[in-house]
N, C-alpha and C positions, 0 to 999 in steps of 0.2 A: 743673485737675492738681494733684493733692493732693502735695506733697514730706516726705520723709519723712529726715530728716539723720541720717547717720550719722558720728557724733564722734570726734575723737580725745580721747586723755586726757591734760588738763591744767587750768590757767586757762581760766576762760570767755572770756576774750577770745580764745585760741586755739581757742577751737571752731569750726568754722566746716564746712558744708553740702559733702559730698561726692559723693554720687549720689542725685540725684532720680530717684524712682519713679514713674511716670504711673500715676494712676488708670485704671484700666477702666470707671470708671462709662457711660461715651461711647462706649466701643468697640463698635460697630454693626456691623450685619450686613452694611453696605457695604464692609468689609474683605477681606468675599471676592473681591471685585474684583482684589486687587493679587495672589491665587492663580491667577485666573482668567485675569488680561493675563500671566502672567508662563510657564503651562503652557501657553498658545496661542503663545507667541515657538517654544517647543520642538518644538510638534507642526506647527503652519507650516513653521519652516526644515524638516523633514524631508519636510513632501510638496511641494515644491519642483520642478516640471520638471527643474533645472537644477542640477548638481554641483560646488560652489563648495569650495577646499581648506578644510577645519578647519572647514566646517558644522556633516558630525556628528555634530565635538566640541564643537563651542558648543553644540547643539541637549540632549547631552545634561546638560550643565554647568547649560544653563538648566531640565532638568529636576529635575535635582537639587536646585536653587535653591528652586522651586516644588513641590516636594515637601516640602522645611524650613519654608516659608510654611506650606501647610496644616496642619501642626503646631502650628506657632506660633500660626496664628488659633484653629484649634481649640481649643488650649487658653485661649486670652486669651477667650476667645467661652463656657467653660465658666465659667470666674471672674468671665466679668460675668453669667452667669445663678446663679451662687452666690451669690458678694457684693452684688449690686446688679439684686436681680429684679424690685421697684417698676420699674425704668426700660426694663426688658425686656420689662415689661409692655408697659409707655408706646410703646415702641417696635411691638409689633405693634399699639396701637392709633390708634398716627398715622399717617395714611395718606401721609405722604412719605417715611416710613421704611420698612413693613411691604412694598412689592413686593422692597426688598430681599433678604426672608431667600431671594426663588430664587436666589438666588446660591451658597448653601449649597451645593444641588444640583449645580451646575455646577462650583464649585469642587473638587469630589469627584469630579466625570467628566471635564473637564481632566486631571485628574494620574493619575488613571487610565490614559486615554488616553496618554499621553506618557511613562507605565510603559512598558508593551507597544510605543511604538510609538520612545523611544529611549531609555527605562531598563533593555531587554532588555540592551546592550550592555555592563550593569555589573552586574546582578544575576541575569541570564538569563532563557532564554522562560519556563522553567515557574514563576519563580518570578514575573517580571512578567507571565504569562496569571493568576494567583493571587491577584494584588496588585490587578489591572483590575477582575477577577470580581466580588469583595469592593466595589473602591469605585464599579462599575457599576449594581450590583444596589443597595449603599445610594444612591447620588444618584438614581437613577430612582425608587424609592418616594419620597425624599426631594421628588423635583422635580413627582409626580405628588399627591402632598398638599398643596404649596406649591401648585400649579395651580387645588385644589378650594379651601384655605384660605382664602387673600389675595383673592381675589374677592369671597368668603361674606364677609369682615369688611369688606369695602366697601362690599356691599348691605347687610348688616345693621346697622352699627358708623358704619363710615365717613362714608357718604353725600357723596361728595362733590361739590360746587354744579358747574354746566351750567357747563361750558367750560373746566373745570381736568384735563382731563386732560391727561394727562402719559407721555411714552416709559419712563419708569420702570416703567408700569400692565406692559409689556412683560418685565418681569425674572420673574415668576413661570411665565409662560405659554411661555417659550420654552424653560424646563430641560427637559420634554418630547423636544424638539427636540435638544438637544442629544445627550440618550441614544439618538436616533433615527440622528445622526448616529459618535456614537462605539462604539456596540452594533453594528454588522458588525466593527469588528475581533474580535468573540470570536465570530462565527458560524461560519468553520472551524473554530475550539478544538474543536466541538459533534463528536457521532457524524451519521454523515448517516440524518437519517429527521426524525422529529414534533419532535424536541426542536431542530433548527438550523433548518426552518422555522418552529416556532411563532419566535423570537428574530428571526426575520427578519420575520415579516410582525407581532409587535409593533412592531417601530421601526417598520414603514411608519405601522400605526394611533398611534403617539405622533406621528409626522409629521404625520399627518393631525389629530389633538387640538390638536397646538399653532398650528397653518398656518390652520387655521379660525378659532383666537381670536387671531391675529397679526388678521387681514380685519377683525375685528371694532373692535381699536383704535385702528389705525392709520387709519381715518380721521375716527374724535373726534381724534386728537393733531394730525392737518396742519386736520382743522375749528379746534380751538383756535389752533392759530398763525396761522390766518386774520384769525378773527374778533375774538381776542385781543391779537394782535401776538407779538412774541418771549417765546421763554423768559426769565428773569429772568434775568442774569448769573451767578451761581452756577451754574445748572443747564442752561444752551447747550449745556457737551459731551456733556450725557444725550441730543441729535438724536442720535448717533451708535449709539444702543441699537436705533435702531431696523433697523439693518442688521446686527443679531445673528441674529434670524429668519430675513432673507430669505440672506445667507451660510451660515447654517449648515442651513437646507432645499435649500440647492443644493451644500452637502458631503453634507447625508445622501443624496440620490437616488442619488449617483453612486457615494457608498462602499455604499448599496445594494445598487446593480447589477451593482457588481465582485462579490461575492458570491452573488449569486442565484442564478449557473447550479447551484451544487453542493447548490442549498438548494431551489428548485420546478421546478417540470416546464417544460420547454425553452421550449414557446410564454409562461409567463409570463414569464422569466428573459430574454426577448430583447426582451418588452415592455417588461421593468423599464427596461431599456438604451436605448431609444430614448424614455420618459419620465424618462429622465434628463437626453436634452438638450434634448427640450420643454418643459420646465418649466424647467432652469438657464439656458438662454439668456436667456430675457424677464426672468426674476427677476434675473438681474445685470445686465441694463442697470438695472432699474427702482434695481438696489442702487448703481450709478454716477451715477444722476442725485439718489438721496437723498445720497450722501456730497458730491456738489458744493451742493446746496442748504443740508447740514449746514455744511460745510468755509464757506460764505460768512458763515454767520450766528453761525459763533466769530469768523471775522474781526472781522464787528462789533461781538463782541462785546470784543473785544480791543482795539478803538482806545477804548471806553466803559471800560474799564481792568478787566476781568476778570482775578480771582486765581485761582491756584492753590487747588484744594480737592480732593477723593476722588473726585469727579466725573470728573476729567482722567480717573480711568482707562477709564472707556468709550472712549477712543479709541483703546485695546489689542483689549479680547477680537473685538468686535463686526468689527475690522477683520483680527483673524486668522480670521474665519470665512467673510471673505470672502476670503482667502487662500487656504483650503483649497477655498471655492467654486471659484473661477478656477482652482487646481492642477488639480481633478478635471476642467471640462469641458474645459481642454490635454490630460488624458491619455486621454479619451472620443474627441475629436473629432480632435487632434491637430494643431490649430490652434496654430500659435506664439502667436499675440496675446493668446491666453489663459494662456500661458505665461508673455510679458514682462507680461502682467496682475498674473499672481501674485505676478513678483519683484517690478513697483511697489509694489505694497500689502505687501508683506512688507518692503519701507525704511520705506513709511510705519509700518509697526507698529514695525521696530525704536527707531525714532528714539521714537515717541510712549511706546513702554513706558519706553524710555532714563530720558527726560526726568521722567517718572509718578515712574520709582523712585526719581532723585535727588531729585527734592523733597519725593516722600513720606518719605523719612529726613531731609534739614535740616529737617520741619517735628516728626518725633516726638521729635528731639534738641532742636530749639527749642521743644519745649512749648506748638507752637498745635495740632494733630491731636486731639488725647485731650480741647481743652477743649471746655464745651456749644457745642451751634449757635447760631450768629447770625443775624441776621435777614438773608431776600433782599433784595437791591436792587431793586425793582419796575422792572417792564417798564412801560413808556409800553404805551398802544394802539396810534398808530399814531406812529412816528416817520420825521423824513425823513433 
């Protein structure tokens, strides 16, 4: 952290540092996770199949906070590229950091969706639609570019060693799935015809793009866990990132089915509705399995001294996608079990978001989060 003291006039002995200003040199793309994790609290809360007093107001407040965070992180990242271009390029060449560049797209998409879901209560629906359309378009283009550019860098420049697959590899690949999940919010805003159908099918195409890429990476991650043992303690929360494509894909198929009726012909619209259940229920089951496995590994890491890092934001957005996925299944099947599952996961999401937010603020004011990264504590191949 660089310290720039602001001093008072007077004798040298009376001059004291008043305001420490943090350096942006190590302000990486992982900070977009704070925006994603905050925005999903608003959108997931609005999607719950239960009505609680004050919940809507709380969602609007959290959405507003996510919008402020997005502006702050965008400004800080711009400053990072302007003032520390060498470090910004080093981040792209670092296989541990480069995948986090996919978070910028997801942050834009998450805030855009929150604007239309909750923000319209403040700015009105026409303005909310315009903001969401802008953020959706920008986020989708960035997400598609990241889904190509980051794997390209991994192949050409990073060359990760065998057995080093990490859940963070999913970050640039899941961004198009987020577009597929939030894009349906804009489908009804288009006039019936080619434009509406094109947006719907484009979302399905991005769903397939992200899903097939995820099916390539997740087996590599599990093989790495089986053959090499648990992740290093600081990276253990990244296990929750696998929930992202699982919950987001379940959300996507339900959201797309909801708006298919007015965008495509009747036989396809009903088929999309059936697909939402046939796909969503098994995937939600696997998500719960992975959630249990990840929770067990996190508990193990806590017993071995895992400390707070920015990876703890991995407990927020992925869990939020499971909330919206379960809420979508509750809406489509009418089963109360999915509704209560959504509520339970939302309680977990809010607790994780509050804890990560408090610890992040403490780290910022304490000057520990914007220092250079330290070495990771290695994990043994096999532990008892």
